[in-house]
C-alpha positions in Angstrom: 0.0 0.0 0.0 2.9 2.4 0.8 4.4 1.9 -2.6 1.1 2.6 -4.3 0.6 5.9 -2.4 4.2 6.9 -3.2 3.8 6.2 -6.9 0.6 8.2 -7.0 1.7 11.2 -5.0 5.3 11.5 -6.0 4.6 12.1 -9.8 1.7 14.4 -8.9 4.0 16.5 -6.7 6.7 16.7 -9.4 4.3 17.3 -12.3 2.4 20.1 -10.4 5.8 21.6 -9.4 6.9 21.7 -13.0 3.5 23.2 -14.0 4.1 26.1 -11.6 6.8 27.4 -14.0 4.9 26.4 -17.2 1.6 28.3 -16.5 1.3 31.9 -17.7 -1.4 32.7 -15.3 -0.5 33.5 -11.7 -3.8 32.0 -10.5 -3.1 28.7 -12.2 0.4 28.6 -11.0 -0.8 29.3 -7.4 -3.2 26.3 -7.6 -0.4 24.1 -9.1 1.8 25.2 -6.2 -0.9 24.3 -3.7 -1.4 20.9 -5.3 2.3 20.3 -5.2 2.5 21.2 -1.5 -0.5 19.0 -0.7 1.0 16.0 -2.6 4.4 16.5 -0.9 2.6 16.9 2.4 0.6 13.7 1.8 3.8 11.9 1.1 5.3 13.2 4.3 2.2 12.2 6.3 2.0 8.7 4.7 5.7 8.0 5.2 5.6 9.2 8.8 8.4 11.7 8.8 8.9 14.2 11.6 7.4 17.7 11.2 5.0 16.5 8.5 2.1 18.6 9.6 4.3 21.7 9.8 5.4 21.3 6.2 1.9 20.9 5.0 0.6 23.8 7.0 3.4 26.1 5.8 2.8 25.2 2.2 -0.9 25.8 2.4 -0.4 29.1 4.3 2.1 30.3 1.7 -0.4 29.5 -1.1 -3.1 31.3 0.7 -0.9 34.4 1.1 0.0 34.3 -2.6 -3.6 34.0 -3.7 -4.6 36.9 -1.4 -1.9 39.1 -2.8 -2.9 38.1 -6.3 -6.5 39.0 -5.6 -5.4 42.4 -4.3 -3.2 43.0 -7.4 -5.9 41.9 -9.9 -8.7 43.8 -8.2 -6.9 47.2 -7.8 -4.1 46.9 -10.3 -1.7 49.7 -10.7 -3.8 52.1 -8.5 -3.0 50.0 -5.4 0.7 49.7 -6.2 1.0 53.3 -7.3 -0.7 54.7 -4.3 1.3 52.7 -1.7 4.7 52.4 -3.4 5.1 55.7 -5.2 7.7 58.1 -4.1 7.5 61.9 -4.1 10.4 62.3 -6.5 8.6 60.1 -9.1 5.6 62.3 -9.0 7.6 65.5 -9.6 9.6 64.0 -12.5 6.4 63.2 -14.3 5.1 66.8 -14.0 8.3 68.3 -15.3 10.7 70.8 -13.8 8.5 73.8 -14.0 5.4 72.3 -12.3 1.9 71.7 -13.4 1.0 75.3 -14.1 3.4 76.0 -17.0 
């Protein structure tokens, strides 16, 4: 039974890990990463290695954080990034040296 679980989850983990880099969509890559972490976590749980639940939890948490940041970026786009990351010098350089009234 252990060899069957291994030969099902191991290729799934490797294939979904490869697909993370093959997908053009960040959402699909996030789900592929989540599947990869779940398959690797399933292998660790089934084989009984130490810290197996910690690895699984960290992988899922990381995917949730990536999905949340992706949602923020897609929903607000450049407005959110521009509003929070823009520096004052960048604003002045766009307006020109003389200012907005000239």
